[in-house]
N, CA, C and O atoms as a GROMACS GRO file, in nm:
protein
  588
    1MET      N    1  -5.171   5.539  13.574
    1MET     CA    2  -5.173   5.648  13.479
    1MET      C    3  -5.163   5.779  13.556
    1MET      O    4  -5.219   5.793  13.665
    2ASP      N    5  -5.092   5.875  13.498
    2ASP     CA    6  -5.074   6.006  13.559
    2ASP      C    7  -5.207   6.082  13.556
    2ASP      O    8  -5.263   6.102  13.448
    3PRO      N    9  -5.260   6.124  13.673
    3PRO     CA   10  -5.389   6.192  13.676
    3PRO      C   11  -5.388   6.324  13.597
    3PRO      O   12  -5.491   6.363  13.544
    4MET      N   13  -5.275   6.391  13.590
    4MET     CA   14  -5.268   6.517  13.515
    4MET      C   15  -5.286   6.492  13.366
    4MET      O   16  -5.351   6.571  13.297
    5ARG      N   17  -5.231   6.386  13.315
    5ARG     CA   18  -5.242   6.357  13.171
    5ARG      C   19  -5.384   6.322  13.133
    5ARG      O   20  -5.430   6.360  13.025
    6THR      N   21  -5.454   6.252  13.218
    6THR     CA   22  -5.590   6.211  13.183
    6THR      C   23  -5.689   6.326  13.191
    6THR      O   24  -5.793   6.322  13.125
    7ASN      N   25  -5.660   6.428  13.270
    7ASN     CA   26  -5.751   6.541  13.285
    7ASN      C   27  -5.730   6.651  13.182
    7ASN      O   28  -5.814   6.739  13.167
    8ILE      N   29  -5.619   6.647  13.111
    8ILE     CA   30  -5.590   6.748  13.011
    8ILE      C   31  -5.603   6.686  12.873
    8ILE      O   32  -5.531   6.591  12.842
    9PRO      N   33  -5.692   6.737  12.790
    9PRO     CA   34  -5.709   6.681  12.656
    9PRO      C   35  -5.578   6.689  12.576
    9PRO      O   36  -5.498   6.780  12.595
   10ARG      N   37  -5.560   6.593  12.488
   10ARG     CA   38  -5.438   6.586  12.407
   10ARG      C   39  -5.415   6.716  12.330
   10ARG      O   40  -5.301   6.764  12.324
   11VAL      N   41  -5.517   6.773  12.272
   11VAL     CA   42  -5.504   6.898  12.195
   11VAL      C   43  -5.447   7.009  12.283
   11VAL      O   44  -5.361   7.085  12.239
   12LEU      N   45  -5.493   7.017  12.406
   12LEU     CA   46  -5.444   7.119  12.497
   12LEU      C   47  -5.299   7.092  12.535
   12LEU      O   48  -5.219   7.185  12.544
   13ARG      N   49  -5.264   6.964  12.558
   13ARG     CA   50  -5.125   6.930  12.590
   13ARG      C   51  -5.033   6.970  12.476
   13ARG      O   52  -4.925   7.025  12.500
   14VAL      N   53  -5.074   6.942  12.352
   14VAL     CA   54  -4.994   6.979  12.235
   14VAL      C   55  -4.981   7.130  12.226
   14VAL      O   56  -4.872   7.181  12.202
   15ALA      N   57  -5.090   7.202  12.246
   15ALA     CA   58  -5.086   7.348  12.240
   15ALA      C   59  -4.994   7.405  12.348
   15ALA      O   60  -4.921   7.500  12.322
   16LEU      N   61  -4.997   7.347  12.467
   16LEU     CA   62  -4.908   7.391  12.574
   16LEU      C   63  -4.762   7.364  12.540
   16LEU      O   64  -4.675   7.446  12.567
   17ALA      N   65  -4.735   7.248  12.481
   17ALA     CA   66  -4.598   7.214  12.441
   17ALA      C   67  -4.547   7.311  12.336
   17ALA      O   68  -4.432   7.355  12.343
   18ILE      N   69  -4.630   7.345  12.238
   18ILE     CA   70  -4.590   7.439  12.134
   18ILE      C   71  -4.566   7.577  12.193
   18ILE      O   72  -4.469   7.644  12.159
   19THR      N   73  -4.654   7.619  12.282
   19THR     CA   74  -4.638   7.749  12.347
   19THR      C   75  -4.509   7.754  12.426
   19THR      O   76  -4.436   7.853  12.421
   20LEU      N   77  -4.480   7.649  12.500
   20LEU     CA   78  -4.356   7.643  12.578
   20LEU      C   79  -4.235   7.651  12.486
   20LEU      O   80  -4.139   7.722  12.516
   21ALA      N   81  -4.239   7.579  12.375
   21ALA     CA   82  -4.127   7.583  12.280
   21ALA      C   83  -4.108   7.724  12.225
   21ALA      O   84  -3.995   7.770  12.212
   22LEU      N   85  -4.216   7.791  12.193
   22LEU     CA   86  -4.208   7.928  12.142
   22LEU      C   87  -4.153   8.023  12.246
   22LEU      O   88  -4.072   8.110  12.215
   23VAL      N   89  -4.196   8.007  12.369
   23VAL     CA   90  -4.147   8.092  12.478
   23VAL      C   91  -3.997   8.071  12.497
   23VAL      O   92  -3.922   8.167  12.512
   24LEU      N   93  -3.954   7.946  12.497
   24LEU     CA   94  -3.812   7.918  12.515
   24LEU      C   95  -3.731   7.971  12.399
   24LEU      O   96  -3.621   8.024  12.419
   25THR      N   97  -3.782   7.959  12.277
   25THR     CA   98  -3.712   8.011  12.160
   25THR      C   99  -3.708   8.162  12.165
   25THR      O  100  -3.611   8.224  12.119
   26ALA      N  101  -3.810   8.224  12.220
   26ALA     CA  102  -3.814   8.369  12.229
   26ALA      C  103  -3.703   8.423  12.318
   26ALA      O  104  -3.673   8.542  12.312
   27CYS      N  105  -3.643   8.340  12.400
   27CYS     CA  106  -3.533   8.382  12.485
   27CYS      C  107  -3.406   8.405  12.406
   27CYS      O  108  -3.310   8.463  12.457
   28LEU      N  109  -3.402   8.359  12.282
   28LEU     CA  110  -3.287   8.380  12.196
   28LEU      C  111  -3.295   8.517  12.129
   28LEU      O  112  -3.404   8.566  12.099
   29SER      N  113  -3.179   8.577  12.107
   29SER     CA  114  -3.177   8.700  12.027
   29SER      C  115  -3.210   8.664  11.883
   29SER      O  116  -3.211   8.547  11.847
   30SER      N  117  -3.236   8.764  11.801
   30SER     CA  118  -3.265   8.737  11.660
   30SER      C  119  -3.146   8.672  11.592
   30SER      O  120  -3.164   8.585  11.506
   31GLY      N  121  -3.024   8.711  11.629
   31GLY     CA  122  -2.904   8.650  11.573
   31GLY      C  123  -2.891   8.504  11.612
   31GLY      O  124  -2.859   8.419  11.529
   32GLN      N  125  -2.916   8.475  11.740
   32GLN     CA  126  -2.911   8.337  11.786
   32GLN      C  127  -3.018   8.253  11.717
   32GLN      O  128  -2.992   8.139  11.677
   33SER      N  129  -3.137   8.308  11.703
   33SER     CA  130  -3.244   8.235  11.634
   33SER      C  131  -3.205   8.203  11.491
   33SER      O  132  -3.233   8.094  11.441
   34ALA      N  133  -3.140   8.298  11.424
   34ALA     CA  134  -3.096   8.275  11.287
   34ALA      C  135  -2.995   8.160  11.281
   34ALA      O  136  -3.001   8.077  11.190
   35VAL      N  137  -2.902   8.156  11.376
   35VAL     CA  138  -2.802   8.048  11.380
   35VAL      C  139  -2.872   7.914  11.400
   35VAL      O  140  -2.843   7.817  11.330
   36GLN      N  141  -2.963   7.909  11.495
   36GLN     CA  142  -3.033   7.783  11.522
   36GLN      C  143  -3.121   7.742  11.404
   36GLN      O  144  -3.128   7.624  11.370
   37ASN      N  145  -3.188   7.837  11.342
   37ASN     CA  146  -3.274   7.805  11.228
   37ASN      C  147  -3.192   7.750  11.111
   37ASN      O  148  -3.233   7.652  11.048
   38GLU      N  149  -3.078   7.812  11.081
   38GLU     CA  150  -2.991   7.763  10.973
   38GLU      C  151  -2.940   7.622  11.004
   38GLU      O  152  -2.941   7.534  10.918
   39LEU      N  153  -2.896   7.602  11.127
   39LEU     CA  154  -2.846   7.471  11.170
   39LEU      C  155  -2.954   7.364  11.154
   39LEU      O  156  -2.930   7.260  11.093
   40ASN      N  157  -3.071   7.390  11.208
   40ASN     CA  158  -3.177   7.290  11.203
   40ASN      C  159  -3.232   7.270  11.062
   40ASN      O  160  -3.280   7.161  11.030
   41ALA      N  161  -3.226   7.372  10.978
   41ALA     CA  162  -3.267   7.354  10.838
   41ALA      C  163  -3.173   7.255  10.769
   41ALA      O  164  -3.218   7.169  10.693
   42ASP      N  165  -3.043   7.267  10.795
   42ASP     CA  166  -2.948   7.172  10.736
   42ASP      C  167  -2.969   7.032  10.793
   42ASP      O  168  -2.961   6.934  10.719
   43ARG      N  169  -2.995   7.022  10.921
   43ARG     CA  170  -3.020   6.890  10.980
   43ARG      C  171  -3.144   6.826  10.915
   43ARG      O  172  -3.141   6.708  10.879
   44ARG      N  173  -3.251   6.903  10.901
   44ARG     CA  174  -3.372   6.849  10.838
   44ARG      C  175  -3.346   6.809  10.693
   44ARG      O  176  -3.399   6.708  10.646
   45ALA      N  177  -3.266   6.887  10.620
   45ALA     CA  178  -3.235   6.856  10.480
   45ALA      C  179  -3.164   6.722  10.466
   45ALA      O  180  -3.173   6.658  10.362
   46TYR      N  181  -3.095   6.681  10.570
   46TYR     CA  182  -3.024   6.552  10.570
   46TYR      C  183  -3.098   6.446  10.651
   46TYR      O  184  -3.040   6.343  10.686
   47GLY      N  185  -3.224   6.471  10.680
   47GLY     CA  186  -3.306   6.371  10.748
   47GLY      C  187  -3.280   6.358  10.897
   47GLY      O  188  -3.319   6.257  10.957
   48ARG      N  189  -3.216   6.456  10.958
   48ARG     CA  190  -3.191   6.454  11.102
   48ARG      C  191  -3.299   6.535  11.172
   48ARG      O  192  -3.360   6.624  11.113
   49SER      N  193  -3.322   6.504  11.299
   49SER     CA  194  -3.417   6.581  11.378
   49SER      C  195  -3.355   6.713  11.420
   49SER      O  196  -3.233   6.725  11.432
   50ALA      N  197  -3.439   6.812  11.442
   50ALA     CA  198  -3.393   6.942  11.490
   50ALA      C  199  -3.337   6.926  11.631
   50ALA      O  200  -3.384   6.843  11.709
   51LEU      N  201  -3.235   7.004  11.662
   51LEU     CA  202  -3.178   7.002  11.797
   51LEU      C  203  -3.251   7.101  11.885
   51LEU      O  204  -3.286   7.212  11.843
   52ARG      N  205  -3.274   7.059  12.008
   52ARG     CA  206  -3.339   7.145  12.107
   52ARG      C  207  -3.238   7.245  12.164
   52ARG      O  208  -3.121   7.214  12.183
   53SER      N  209  -3.288   7.363  12.190
   53SER     CA  210  -3.207   7.469  12.247
   53SER      C  211  -3.188   7.444  12.397
   53SER      O  212  -3.282   7.406  12.467
   54HIS      N  213  -3.067   7.465  12.445
   54HIS     CA  214  -3.036   7.448  12.588
   54HIS      C  215  -2.988   7.583  12.642
   54HIS      O  216  -2.889   7.637  12.593
   55SER      N  217  -3.056   7.636  12.742
   55SER     CA  218  -3.028   7.771  12.791
   55SER      C  219  -2.884   7.787  12.840
   55SER      O  220  -2.822   7.891  12.814
   56THR      N  221  -2.830   7.689  12.910
   56THR     CA  222  -2.692   7.699  12.959
   56THR      C  223  -2.594   7.700  12.843
   56THR      O  224  -2.498   7.777  12.843
   57LEU      N  225  -2.619   7.615  12.744
   57LEU     CA  226  -2.531   7.612  12.626
   57LEU      C  227  -2.545   7.741  12.544
   57LEU      O  228  -2.448   7.788  12.486
   58ASN      N  229  -2.667   7.798  12.539
   58ASN     CA  230  -2.685   7.926  12.470
   58ASN      C  231  -2.602   8.036  12.534
   58ASN      O  232  -2.541   8.116  12.464
   59LYS      N  233  -2.599   8.039  12.666
   59LYS     CA  234  -2.519   8.140  12.737
   59LYS      C  235  -2.371   8.121  12.706
   59LYS      O  236  -2.300   8.218  12.680
   60LYS      N  237  -2.326   7.996  12.708
   60LYS     CA  238  -2.185   7.966  12.678
   60LYS      C  239  -2.152   8.008  12.535
   60LYS      O  240  -2.052   8.076  12.512
   61ALA      N  241  -2.235   7.968  12.439
   61ALA     CA  242  -2.210   7.998  12.298
   61ALA      C  243  -2.214   8.148  12.271
   61ALA      O  244  -2.130   8.200  12.197
   62GLN      N  245  -2.310   8.218  12.330
   62GLN     CA  246  -2.321   8.362  12.307
   62GLN      C  247  -2.200   8.435  12.365
   62GLN      O  248  -2.145   8.524  12.301
   63ALA      N  249  -2.160   8.398  12.485
   63ALA     CA  250  -2.043   8.461  12.546
   63ALA      C  251  -1.918   8.437  12.461
   63ALA      O  252  -1.835   8.526  12.446
   64TRP      N  253  -1.906   8.316  12.405
   64TRP     CA  254  -1.789   8.284  12.323
   64TRP      C  255  -1.793   8.362  12.191
   64TRP      O  256  -1.691   8.412  12.146
   65ALA      N  257  -1.910   8.371  12.129
   65ALA     CA  258  -1.923   8.448  12.005
   65ALA      C  259  -1.885   8.594  12.029
   65ALA      O  260  -1.816   8.655  11.947
   66GLU      N  261  -1.928   8.649  12.140
   66GLU     CA  262  -1.894   8.788  12.173
   66GLU      C  263  -1.744   8.805  12.194
   66GLU      O  264  -1.687   8.906  12.154
   67ARG      N  265  -1.682   8.706  12.257
   67ARG     CA  266  -1.536   8.713  12.276
   67ARG      C  267  -1.463   8.706  12.143
   67ARG      O  268  -1.370   8.784  12.118
   68LEU      N  269  -1.504   8.614  12.056
   68LEU     CA  270  -1.441   8.601  11.926
   68LEU      C  271  -1.456   8.731  11.846
   68LEU      O  272  -1.360   8.776  11.783
   69ALA      N  273  -1.574   8.789  11.848
   69ALA     CA  274  -1.597   8.914  11.775
   69ALA      C  275  -1.513   9.027  11.834
   69ALA      O  276  -1.454   9.106  11.760
   70ARG      N  277  -1.507   9.034  11.965
   70ARG     CA  278  -1.428   9.139  12.031
   70ARG      C  279  -1.280   9.126  11.994
   70ARG      O  280  -1.213   9.227  11.969
   71GLU      N  281  -1.228   9.001  11.992
   71GLU     CA  282  -1.088   8.977  11.959
   71GLU      C  283  -1.064   8.968  11.808
   71GLU      O  284  -0.950   8.970  11.763
   72ASN      N  285  -1.172   8.958  11.731
   72ASN     CA  286  -1.168   8.949  11.585
   72ASN      C  287  -1.078   8.834  11.537
   72ASN      O  288  -0.997   8.849  11.445
   73ARG      N  289  -1.094   8.719  11.602
   73ARG     CA  290  -1.019   8.599  11.563
   73ARG      C  291  -1.099   8.477  11.603
   73ARG      O  292  -1.194   8.486  11.681
   74LEU      N  293  -1.060   8.361  11.547
   74LEU     CA  294  -1.130   8.235  11.574
   74LEU      C  295  -1.043   8.140  11.654
   74LEU      O  296  -0.925   8.122  11.624
   75TYR      N  297  -1.101   8.081  11.755
   75TYR     CA  298  -1.042   7.968  11.825
   75TYR      C  299  -1.152   7.906  11.910
   75TYR      O  300  -1.254   7.969  11.940
   76HIS      N  301  -1.129   7.782  11.948
   76HIS     CA  302  -1.232   7.708  12.022
   76HIS      C  303  -1.225   7.738  12.171
   76HIS      O  304  -1.121   7.772  12.226
   77SER      N  305  -1.341   7.724  12.234
   77SER     CA  306  -1.350   7.739  12.379
   77SER      C  307  -1.302   7.610  12.446
   77SER      O  308  -1.281   7.509  12.379
   78THR      N  309  -1.285   7.615  12.576
   78THR     CA  310  -1.269   7.493  12.654
   78THR      C  311  -1.409   7.437  12.668
   78THR      O  312  -1.493   7.493  12.739
   79LEU      N  313  -1.435   7.326  12.599
   79LEU     CA  314  -1.573   7.279  12.584
   79LEU      C  315  -1.646   7.257  12.716
   79LEU      O  316  -1.762   7.294  12.728
   80SER      N  317  -1.580   7.199  12.813
   80SER     CA  318  -1.650   7.168  12.938
   80SER      C  319  -1.676   7.293  13.023
   80SER      O  320  -1.762   7.291  13.111
   81SER      N  321  -1.603   7.400  12.998
   81SER     CA  322  -1.621   7.523  13.074
   81SER      C  323  -1.754   7.587  13.039
   81SER      O  324  -1.777   7.627  12.924
   82GLY      N  325  -1.842   7.598  13.137
   82GLY     CA  326  -1.973   7.657  13.115
   82GLY      C  327  -2.079   7.559  13.066
   82GLY      O  328  -2.193   7.598  13.044
   83ALA      N  329  -2.042   7.433  13.049
   83ALA     CA  330  -2.139   7.332  13.004
   83ALA      C  331  -2.207   7.271  13.127
   83ALA      O  332  -2.149   7.268  13.235
   84PRO      N  333  -2.329   7.222  13.110
   84PRO     CA  334  -2.397   7.155  13.222
   84PRO      C  335  -2.317   7.033  13.266
   84PRO      O  336  -2.247   6.971  13.185
   85SER      N  337  -2.327   6.998  13.393
   85SER     CA  338  -2.249   6.886  13.446
   85SER      C  339  -2.297   6.750  13.395
   85SER      O  340  -2.227   6.650  13.410
   86CYS      N  341  -2.415   6.745  13.336
   86CYS     CA  342  -2.472   6.617  13.292
   86CYS      C  343  -2.433   6.580  13.149
   86CYS      O  344  -2.490   6.487  13.092
   87TRP      N  345  -2.336   6.649  13.090
   87TRP     CA  346  -2.298   6.618  12.951
   87TRP      C  347  -2.225   6.484  12.943
   87TRP      O  348  -2.153   6.445  13.035
   88ARG      N  349  -2.245   6.416  12.829
   88ARG     CA  350  -2.171   6.293  12.798
   88ARG      C  351  -2.077   6.313  12.681
   88ARG      O  352  -1.974   6.246  12.672
   89ALA      N  353  -2.111   6.404  12.590
   89ALA     CA  354  -2.026   6.438  12.476
   89ALA      C  355  -2.054   6.583  12.438
   89ALA      O  356  -2.167   6.630  12.448
   90LEU      N  357  -1.950   6.652  12.395
   90LEU     CA  358  -1.961   6.792  12.355
   90LEU      C  359  -1.889   6.813  12.222
   90LEU      O  360  -1.793   6.743  12.192
   91GLY      N  361  -1.936   6.908  12.145
   91GLY     CA  362  -1.870   6.949  12.022
   91GLY      C  363  -1.895   7.096  11.999
   91GLY      O  364  -1.983   7.156  12.062
   92GLU      N  365  -1.817   7.156  11.909
   92GLU     CA  366  -1.831   7.299  11.888
   92GLU      C  367  -1.791   7.336  11.746
   92GLU      O  368  -1.692   7.286  11.693
   93ASN      N  369  -1.869   7.424  11.686
   93ASN     CA  370  -1.833   7.489  11.561
   93ASN      C  371  -1.818   7.637  11.588
   93ASN      O  372  -1.904   7.698  11.653
   94VAL      N  373  -1.710   7.696  11.539
   94VAL     CA  374  -1.690   7.841  11.545
   94VAL      C  375  -1.654   7.888  11.406
   94VAL      O  376  -1.576   7.823  11.335
   95GLY      N  377  -1.709   8.001  11.366
   95GLY     CA  378  -1.678   8.053  11.234
   95GLY      C  379  -1.720   8.198  11.220
   95GLY      O  380  -1.791   8.253  11.304
   96TYR      N  381  -1.673   8.259  11.109
   96TYR     CA  382  -1.718   8.394  11.078
   96TYR      C  383  -1.735   8.408  10.928
   96TYR      O  384  -1.675   8.334  10.850
   97GLY      N  385  -1.818   8.504  10.890
   97GLY     CA  386  -1.844   8.531  10.751
   97GLY      C  387  -1.926   8.658  10.739
   97GLY      O  388  -1.937   8.736  10.833
   98SER      N  389  -1.983   8.677  10.622
   98SER     CA  390  -2.058   8.800  10.596
   98SER      C  391  -2.200   8.795  10.653
   98SER      O  392  -2.264   8.899  10.668
   99SER      N  393  -2.248   8.674  10.684
   99SER     CA  394  -2.383   8.659  10.739
   99SER      C  395  -2.392   8.524  10.810
   99SER      O  396  -2.304   8.439  10.796
  100VAL      N  397  -2.497   8.508  10.887
  100VAL     CA  398  -2.520   8.379  10.954
  100VAL      C  399  -2.530   8.268  10.850
  100VAL      O  400  -2.471   8.161  10.867
  101ALA      N  401  -2.603   8.292  10.742
  101ALA     CA  402  -2.620   8.191  10.637
  101ALA      C  403  -2.487   8.156  10.571
  101ALA      O  404  -2.461   8.040  10.539
  102ALA      N  405  -2.401   8.257  10.550
  102ALA     CA  406  -2.270   8.232  10.488
  102ALA      C  407  -2.183   8.145  10.579
  102ALA      O  408  -2.111   8.057  10.531
  103VAL      N  409  -2.190   8.170  10.709
  103VAL     CA  410  -2.110   8.088  10.803
  103VAL      C  411  -2.164   7.944  10.803
  103VAL      O  412  -2.086   7.849  10.802
  104GLN      N  413  -2.296   7.929  10.806
  104GLN     CA  414  -2.354   7.795  10.806
  104GLN      C  415  -2.317   7.721  10.677
  104GLN      O  416  -2.287   7.602  10.680
  105ASP      N  417  -2.319   7.791  10.563
  105ASP     CA  418  -2.278   7.729  10.437
  105ASP      C  419  -2.133   7.682  10.444
  105ASP      O  420  -2.100   7.575  10.394
  106ALA      N  421  -2.047   7.763  10.507
  106ALA     CA  422  -1.906   7.724  10.523
  106ALA      C  423  -1.893   7.601  10.612
  106ALA      O  424  -1.814   7.512  10.583
  107TYR      N  425  -1.971   7.595  10.720
  107TYR     CA  426  -1.970   7.476  10.804
  107TYR      C  427  -2.005   7.352  10.721
  107TYR      O  428  -1.943   7.247  10.736
  108MET      N  429  -2.102   7.366  10.636
  108MET     CA  430  -2.149   7.250  10.558
  108MET      C  431  -2.050   7.211  10.448
  108MET      O  432  -2.059   7.100  10.394
  109ARG      N  433  -1.957   7.299  10.412
  109ARG     CA  434  -1.851   7.265  10.314
  109ARG      C  435  -1.728   7.203  10.381
  109ARG      O  436  -1.639   7.153  10.313
  110SER      N  437  -1.724   7.205  10.513
  110SER     CA  438  -1.612   7.150  10.590
  110SER      C  439  -1.655   7.015  10.647
  110SER      O  440  -1.756   7.007  10.717
  111SER      N  441  -1.579   6.910  10.619
  111SER     CA  442  -1.622   6.777  10.665
  111SER      C  443  -1.633   6.769  10.817
  111SER      O  444  -1.727   6.708  10.868
  112ALA      N  445  -1.542   6.829  10.890
  112ALA     CA  446  -1.546   6.821  11.037
  112ALA      C  447  -1.665   6.900  11.093
  112ALA      O  448  -1.735   6.852  11.182
  113HIS      N  449  -1.687   7.021  11.041
  113HIS     CA  450  -1.799   7.101  11.089
  113HIS      C  451  -1.932   7.039  11.050
  113HIS      O  452  -2.026   7.036  11.130
  114LYS      N  453  -1.940   6.990  10.927
  114LYS     CA  454  -2.062   6.925  10.880
  114LYS      C  455  -2.094   6.803  10.966
  114LYS      O  456  -2.210   6.778  10.998
  115ALA      N  457  -1.990   6.727  11.004
  115ALA     CA  458  -2.010   6.610  11.091
  115ALA      C  459  -2.073   6.653  11.223
  115ALA      O  460  -2.161   6.584  11.274
  116ASN      N  461  -2.028   6.765  11.279
  116ASN     CA  462  -2.090   6.816  11.402
  116ASN      C  463  -2.236   6.852  11.379
  116ASN      O  464  -2.322   6.815  11.458
  117VAL      N  465  -2.264   6.923  11.271
  117VAL     CA  466  -2.401   6.965  11.242
  117VAL      C  467  -2.493   6.844  11.230
  117VAL      O  468  -2.606   6.847  11.279
  118LEU      N  469  -2.445   6.738  11.166
  118LEU     CA  470  -2.532   6.625  11.133
  118LEU      C  471  -2.524   6.506  11.230
  118LEU      O  472  -2.598   6.409  11.213
  119LYS      N  473  -2.438   6.513  11.328
  119LYS     CA  474  -2.422   6.400  11.421
  119LYS      C  475  -2.556   6.364  11.484
  119LYS      O  476  -2.624   6.449  11.542
  120SER      N  477  -2.592   6.239  11.472
  120SER     CA  478  -2.726   6.197  11.516
  120SER      C  479  -2.737   6.179  11.667
  120SER      O  480  -2.848   6.174  11.719
  121THR      N  481  -2.627   6.171  11.738
  121THR     CA  482  -2.635   6.150  11.883
  121THR      C  483  -2.648   6.280  11.963
  121THR      O  484  -2.676   6.275  12.083
  122TRP      N  485  -2.628   6.394  11.899
  122TRP     CA  486  -2.650   6.520  11.972
  122TRP      C  487  -2.798   6.532  12.006
  122TRP      O  488  -2.884   6.496  11.925
  123ASN      N  489  -2.829   6.581  12.124
  123ASN     CA  490  -2.969   6.608  12.156
  123ASN      C  491  -2.993   6.751  12.204
  123ASN      O  492  -3.108   6.789  12.230
  124TRP      N  493  -2.888   6.830  12.217
  124TRP     CA  494  -2.902   6.969  12.259
  124TRP      C  495  -2.804   7.055  12.181
  124TRP      O  496  -2.701   7.007  12.133
  125VAL      N  497  -2.835   7.183  12.170
  125VAL     CA  498  -2.743   7.278  12.109
  125VAL      C  499  -2.757   7.413  12.179
  125VAL      O  500  -2.864   7.450  12.227
  126GLY      N  501  -2.647   7.483  12.184
  126GLY     CA  502  -2.646   7.623  12.225
  126GLY      C  503  -2.586   7.702  12.112
  126GLY      O  504  -2.493   7.656  12.047
  127VAL      N  505  -2.639   7.820  12.086
  127VAL     CA  506  -2.593   7.900  11.972
  127VAL      C  507  -2.561   8.042  12.016
  127VAL      O  508  -2.619   8.095  12.110
  128GLY      N  509  -2.466   8.101  11.944
  128GLY     CA  510  -2.429   8.239  11.970
  128GLY      C  511  -2.398   8.310  11.840
  128GLY      O  512  -2.358   8.247  11.741
  129MET      N  513  -2.418   8.441  11.839
  129MET     CA  514  -2.388   8.523  11.723
  129MET      C  515  -2.348   8.662  11.771
  129MET      O  516  -2.414   8.721  11.857
  130ALA      N  517  -2.240   8.713  11.714
  130ALA     CA  518  -2.195   8.849  11.745
  130ALA      C  519  -2.130   8.906  11.621
  130ALA      O  520  -2.088   8.833  11.532
  131LYS      N  521  -2.122   9.039  11.615
  131LYS     CA  522  -2.066   9.106  11.499
  131LYS      C  523  -1.945   9.190  11.538
  131LYS      O  524  -1.935   9.242  11.648
  132ASN      N  525  -1.853   9.201  11.442
  132ASN     CA  526  -1.743   9.295  11.450
  132ASN      C  527  -1.734   9.358  11.312
  132ASN      O  528  -1.683   9.297  11.218
  133GLY      N  529  -1.785   9.481  11.299
  133GLY     CA  530  -1.792   9.544  11.167
  133GLY      C  531  -1.882   9.462  11.077
  133GLY      O  532  -1.998   9.435  11.112
  134SER      N  533  -1.831   9.423  10.962
  134SER     CA  534  -1.911   9.344  10.867
  134SER      C  535  -1.897   9.194  10.890
  134SER      O  536  -1.962   9.115  10.821
  135ARG      N  537  -1.816   9.154  10.986
  135ARG     CA  538  -1.799   9.012  11.017
  135ARG      C  539  -1.903   8.964  11.117
  135ARG      O  540  -1.927   9.028  11.219
  136VAL      N  541  -1.963   8.850  11.084
  136VAL     CA  542  -2.059   8.784  11.172
  136VAL      C  543  -1.991   8.659  11.227
  136VAL      O  544  -1.948   8.572  11.150
  137PHE      N  545  -1.981   8.650  11.358
  137PHE     CA  546  -1.921   8.533  11.424
  137PHE      C  547  -2.034   8.446  11.477
  137PHE      O  548  -2.126   8.497  11.541
  138THR      N  549  -2.028   8.316  11.452
  138THR     CA  550  -2.127   8.225  11.510
  138THR      C  551  -2.057   8.114  11.586
  138THR      O  552  -1.945   8.073  11.553
  139VAL      N  553  -2.126   8.067  11.687
  139VAL     CA  554  -2.078   7.955  11.769
  139VAL      C  555  -2.196   7.859  11.786
  139VAL      O  556  -2.308   7.900  11.815
  140GLN      N  557  -2.167   7.731  11.767
  140GLN     CA  558  -2.264   7.624  11.790
  140GLN      C  559  -2.198   7.527  11.888
  140GLN      O  560  -2.093   7.471  11.858
  141VAL      N  561  -2.260   7.506  12.003
  141VAL     CA  562  -2.210   7.411  12.102
  141VAL      C  563  -2.310   7.296  12.109
  141VAL      O  564  -2.426   7.314  12.142
  142PHE      N  565  -2.261   7.177  12.076
  142PHE     CA  566  -2.345   7.056  12.069
  142PHE      C  567  -2.325   6.972  12.194
  142PHE      O  568  -2.215   6.968  12.250
  143MET      N  569  -2.431   6.905  12.238
  143MET     CA  570  -2.420   6.822  12.357
  143MET      C  571  -2.507   6.697  12.346
  143MET      O  572  -2.619   6.700  12.296
  144THR      N  573  -2.451   6.589  12.395
  144THR     CA  574  -2.527   6.469  12.424
  144THR      C  575  -2.531   6.458  12.576
  144THR      O  576  -2.427   6.464  12.642
  145GLY      N  577  -2.650   6.442  12.630
  145GLY     CA  578  -2.664   6.431  12.775
  145GLY      C  579  -2.786   6.504  12.824
  145GLY      O  580  -2.867   6.554  12.745
  146CYS      N  581  -2.801   6.509  12.954
  146CYS     CA  582  -2.910   6.581  13.022
  146CYS      C  583  -3.046   6.537  12.973
  146CYS      O  584  -3.136   6.619  12.959
  147THR      N  585  -3.063   6.410  12.948
  147THR     CA  586  -3.192   6.364  12.897
  147THR      C  587  -3.291   6.338  13.008
  147THR      O  588  -3.404   6.299  12.982
   0.00000   0.00000   0.00000
């Protein structure tokens, strides 16, 4: 048995895990948090587990959202570019609309985007959000790997 686990009460371990999760989530901008919250709300509504945030994927997704907003157009990134080397599968949703919620609703009306949102084998996500005028661009980068 791990001596560290036996010396730390379960309640304290849970509290530390929650604190760590909050600290890691706090690294997201408010826009990124909104994208992740909308995504995970849809996953929960369909009985899927929430996806964990991955800092490398967040950087990739945010940089791509900023590029899309700057160019005011949509296209996909080269998925492996900027992804951790331990990935086994990658996916990406890119979109724009009047708000983060509007873009997420559009993803859920598209069979391909919805499939990415709900895929049960994903275990990580990176999210990005940027604006150009009244347009909100979001990027979701999904990954299986790095377990």
